[in-house]
C-alpha positions as a Python dict, from the first residue, in 0.01 Angstrom:
ca = {
    (1, 'M'): (0, 0, 0),
    (2, 'Y'): (326, 17, 195),
    (3, 'P'): (600, 264, 102),
    (4, 'K'): (849, 127, -147),
    (5, 'S'): (1126, 90, 114),
    (6, 'I'): (902, -126, 337),
    (7, 'Q'): (786, -339, 43),
    (8, 'S'): (1145, -391, -62),
    (9, 'L'): (1249, -519, 282),
    (10, 'I'): (942, -743, 307),
    (11, 'H'): (1036, -904, -24),
    (12, 'A'): (1396, -944, 97),
    (13, 'F'): (1284, -1126, 414),
    (14, 'M'): (1053, -1350, 207),
    (15, 'K'): (1360, -1496, 37),
    (16, 'L'): (1456, -1657, 368),
    (17, 'P'): (1350, -2021, 425),
    (18, 'S'): (996, -2065, 564),
    (19, 'V'): (929, -1691, 573),
    (20, 'G'): (598, -1592, 417),
    (21, 'P'): (447, -1244, 361),
    (22, 'R'): (295, -1210, 710),
    (23, 'T'): (611, -1320, 889),
    (24, 'A'): (817, -1086, 671),
    (25, 'E'): (585, -798, 761),
    (26, 'R'): (626, -874, 1133),
    (27, 'F'): (1004, -867, 1094),
    (28, 'V'): (996, -529, 918),
    (29, 'F'): (763, -361, 1165),
    (30, 'H'): (953, -507, 1459),
    (31, 'L'): (1264, -335, 1327),
    (32, 'L'): (1074, -9, 1275),
    (33, 'R'): (942, -17, 1631),
    (34, 'S'): (1280, -111, 1774),
    (35, 'G'): (1453, 202, 1656),
    (36, 'K'): (1780, 281, 1486),
    (37, 'K'): (2008, 109, 1739),
    (38, 'E'): (1874, -243, 1680),
    (39, 'V'): (1866, -188, 1304),
    (40, 'A'): (2226, -65, 1315),
    (41, 'E'): (2331, -376, 1515),
    (42, 'L'): (2163, -603, 1261),
    (43, 'T'): (2324, -414, 972),
    (44, 'L'): (2667, -441, 1134),
    (45, 'A'): (2621, -814, 1203),
    (46, 'L'): (2530, -876, 839),
    (47, 'K'): (2824, -666, 720),
    (48, 'N'): (3065, -861, 944),
    (49, 'L'): (2917, -1189, 823),
    (50, 'M'): (2980, -1106, 459),
    (51, 'E'): (3329, -969, 524),
    (52, 'T'): (3465, -1243, 753),
    (53, 'V'): (3296, -1573, 663),
    (54, 'K'): (3440, -1768, 372),
    (55, 'S'): (3427, -2116, 222),
    (56, 'C'): (3675, -2373, 347),
    (57, 'E'): (3886, -2467, 46),
    (58, 'V'): (3887, -2833, 158),
    (59, 'C'): (3541, -2926, 287),
    (60, 'W'): (3329, -2628, 171),
    (61, 'D'): (3192, -2557, 516),
    (62, 'F'): (3155, -2192, 613),
    (63, 'S'): (3431, -2062, 837),
    (64, 'D'): (3628, -1749, 923),
    (65, 'Q'): (3945, -1920, 803),
    (66, 'S'): (4045, -2157, 524),
    (67, 'P'): (4114, -2441, 577),
    (68, 'C'): (3862, -2450, 862),
    (69, 'M'): (3947, -2564, 1215),
    (70, 'I'): (3825, -2920, 1156),
    (71, 'C'): (4026, -2965, 836),
    (72, 'R'): (4334, -2821, 1009),
    (73, 'D'): (4302, -3053, 1310),
    (74, 'T'): (4576, -3314, 1270),
    (75, 'H'): (4418, -3532, 1541),
    (76, 'R'): (4113, -3603, 1324),
    (77, 'D'): (4094, -3901, 1087),
    (78, 'A'): (4175, -3755, 746),
    (79, 'R'): (4087, -4085, 575),
    (80, 'T'): (3719, -4069, 674),
    (81, 'I'): (3480, -3812, 528),
    (82, 'A'): (3119, -3757, 635),
    (83, 'V'): (2932, -3602, 342),
    (84, 'V'): (2647, -3375, 454),
    (85, 'A'): (2402, -3147, 279),
    (86, 'L'): (2446, -2825, 474),
    (87, 'S'): (2677, -2659, 725),
    (88, 'H'): (2435, -2696, 1015),
    (89, 'D'): (2451, -3075, 966),
    (90, 'V'): (2821, -3053, 1056),
    (91, 'Q'): (2730, -2880, 1381),
    (92, 'A'): (2466, -3143, 1460),
    (93, 'I'): (2720, -3424, 1425),
    (94, 'E'): (2990, -3234, 1613),
    (95, 'R'): (2746, -3184, 1901),
    (96, 'V'): (2746, -3561, 1958),
    (97, 'K'): (3126, -3558, 2013),
    (98, 'S'): (3178, -3917, 1889),
    (99, 'Y'): (3281, -3862, 1527),
    (100, 'R'): (3650, -3786, 1469),
    (101, 'G'): (3671, -3782, 1091),
    (102, 'R'): (3638, -3486, 855),
    (103, 'Y'): (3352, -3351, 645),
    (104, 'H'): (3243, -3250, 299),
    (105, 'V'): (2952, -3008, 263),
    (106, 'L'): (2759, -3045, -63),
    (107, 'R'): (2567, -2717, -9),
    (108, 'G'): (2236, -2891, -78),
    (109, 'V'): (2083, -3213, -211),
    (110, 'I'): (1980, -3355, -547),
    (111, 'H'): (1612, -3305, -621),
    (112, 'P'): (1457, -3591, -825),
    (113, 'D'): (1255, -3350, -1041),
    (114, 'D'): (1544, -3107, -1099),
    (115, 'E'): (1844, -3254, -1283),
    (116, 'D'): (2020, -2917, -1283),
    (117, 'S'): (2050, -2933, -902),
    (118, 'I'): (2344, -3172, -949),
    (119, 'H'): (2550, -2897, -1112),
    (120, 'T'): (2499, -2648, -827),
    (121, 'L'): (2642, -2878, -559),
    (122, 'K'): (3001, -2946, -451),
    (123, 'I'): (2994, -3297, -599),
    (124, 'R'): (3289, -3260, -834),
    (125, 'E'): (3492, -3128, -539),
    (126, 'L'): (3404, -3446, -344),
    (127, 'F'): (3517, -3669, -631),
    (128, 'D'): (3841, -3471, -653),
    (129, 'R'): (3908, -3528, -282),
    (130, 'V'): (3850, -3902, -316),
    (131, 'E'): (4084, -3906, -614),
    (132, 'Q'): (4361, -3696, -463),
    (133, 'E'): (4348, -3782, -92),
    (134, 'D'): (4399, -4117, 80),
    (135, 'I'): (4029, -4161, 164),
    (136, 'N'): (3929, -4495, 317),
    (137, 'E'): (3561, -4436, 399),
    (138, 'V'): (3288, -4197, 288),
    (139, 'I'): (2988, -4169, 520),
    (140, 'L'): (2671, -4044, 353),
    (141, 'A'): (2504, -3846, 632),
    (142, 'F'): (2184, -3717, 474),
    (143, 'N'): (1829, -3681, 598),
    (144, 'P'): (1627, -4001, 537),
    (145, 'D'): (1381, -3843, 294),
    (146, 'M'): (1328, -3855, -82),
    (147, 'D'): (1591, -3592, -167),
    (148, 'G'): (1842, -3744, 75),
    (149, 'E'): (1788, -4092, -67),
    (150, 'T'): (1824, -3964, -425),
    (151, 'T'): (2151, -3792, -335),
    (152, 'M'): (2293, -4098, -159),
    (153, 'M'): (2204, -4332, -447),
    (154, 'F'): (2371, -4098, -697),
    (155, 'L'): (2687, -4062, -487),
    (156, 'E'): (2712, -4435, -415),
    (157, 'K'): (2696, -4519, -783),
    (158, 'K'): (2951, -4258, -891),
    (159, 'L'): (3194, -4321, -604),
    (160, 'H'): (3191, -4697, -663),
    (161, 'M'): (3268, -4635, -1029),
    (162, 'Q'): (3549, -4396, -939),
    (163, 'K'): (3707, -4609, -664),
    (164, 'P'): (3567, -4964, -630),
    (165, 'T'): (3764, -5033, -311),
    (166, 'L'): (3624, -4729, -128),
    (167, 'K'): (3407, -4808, 175),
    (168, 'I'): (3078, -4621, 148),
    (169, 'S'): (2843, -4621, 446),
    (170, 'R'): (2516, -4462, 552),
    (171, 'L'): (2377, -4359, 888),
    (172, 'A'): (2188, -4642, 1055),
    (173, 'R'): (1809, -4639, 1042),
    (174, 'G'): (1787, -4501, 1393),
    (175, 'L'): (1674, -4182, 1218),
    (176, 'P'): (1303, -4201, 1131),
    (177, 'M'): (1204, -4162, 766),
    (178, 'G'): (1152, -3797, 681),
    (179, 'S'): (1338, -3666, 986),
    (180, 'D'): (1599, -3391, 992),
    (181, 'I'): (1953, -3451, 1123),
    (182, 'R'): (1954, -3108, 1291),
    (183, 'Y'): (1666, -3201, 1520),
    (184, 'A'): (1768, -3556, 1609),
    (185, 'D'): (1853, -3600, 1977),
    (186, 'D'): (2217, -3670, 2060),
    (187, 'I'): (2163, -4036, 2157),
    (188, 'T'): (1977, -4117, 1833),
    (189, 'L'): (2234, -3941, 1616),
    (190, 'E'): (2528, -4100, 1797),
    (191, 'S'): (2369, -4444, 1750),
    (192, 'A'): (2307, -4375, 1381),
    (193, 'L'): (2677, -4289, 1336),
    (194, 'K'): (2805, -4581, 1543),
    (195, 'H'): (2590, -4842, 1368),
    (196, 'R'): (2622, -4703, 1017),
    (197, 'T'): (2582, -4956, 737),
    (198, 'S'): (2818, -5012, 446),
    (199, 'S'): (2692, -4986, 89),
    (200, 'G'): (2554, -5324, -11),
    (201, 'D'): (2454, -5421, 344),
    (202, 'K'): (2093, -5517, 392),
    (203, 'I'): (1906, -5228, 549),
    (204, 'V'): (1605, -5325, 758),
}
């Protein structure tokens, strides 16, 4: 049985995505072997993260300023919004350097077996932007899996009801079913953006 302090940190690491008990144990004992300097650096980095990073009041991405740099950039197309699940999806699309619109980060996706997941996302904030801003197109840039499809179908239905003239498009099927936007190569992701399909188009 580990001391209480070690058990506590193991349980804390296990809350991270894809971290099980054995991986959490390796993290803890790596820190113990590394000494106080590395632990102090990690502690300081976490402290700085919590003190400096905030939510962008426009797109809900994480940034050290609000509005974030992308929302403040007057050279970007303010009438086009790419809706993504998480902040790292923004970075994946920005890496391609071909999209010049803005973003909206939902902070997750809708799970088919969890209706409450809708209420934890920044969906109402998206509808408010469409209502208040001169938005011409919403691009639904989600992973092509069950949760991503559920989220896109829900948003398409609600956005069409809210603003029938709004253009709603999806990434082209260059992304294989079940893939993750973060790990798509630049050429595939750029093609998926360039050849995106409008809602109602036949997807083959």
